[in-house]
N, C-alpha and C positions, 0 to 999 in steps of 0.2 A: 191427647190434647196437644202434645208438642207438634204432632203432624199437622193439626189444624192451625196452630200458631204460625208454622212455617208457610203453609199454603196462603193464609190470609196476609201474612207479611209480604209474600211475593205478589199477591194481588194488589196490595197497597203500593208497592214499588212500581209495578207496571202501569196502574191507573194514574199514579202521580206523574210518571214520565209522559203519559199521554195527555195530561192536563185535566183529568177528571178529579178535581180536588175534593169534592164532596164524597164521592165513592171511595177515594183513597183514604180519607179521614175515618170513614165508617169501617173500612177493612182494617185499618191500623188499630182502631179501638178494639175490634173483635180479636185481633191477634194478641193485643196486650192482655185482654181478659183470659183468653185461652192459655197464654203463657203463665199468668198468675195462678190459674187453677192447677196447671201442671206442676208448678213449683210447690204449691201447698200440698198436693197429693204425694209428690216425691218426698218431701220432708216427712210427712206422716208415715209413709212406707219405710223410710230409712229408720225412723224412731221405733217403729213396730218391729223391724228385724233386729235392731239392737236390743230391744226389750226381750224378745223371744230368746235370743242367744244368751243374754245375761241370765235369764231364768233357767235355761237349760244347762248351763255350765256353772 
């Protein structure tokens, strides 16, 4: 997900620089959603690892 967030962020920057504001806005929104999903999954993974190690030791 982070990979897609970076890709769509770069698309938003390039299209914004070229003046395609509508495409840039859509790409930026997709990048934000991908980054939010990445953060949620990252936090869940960290909490799962902490829980497994807490139960193991």
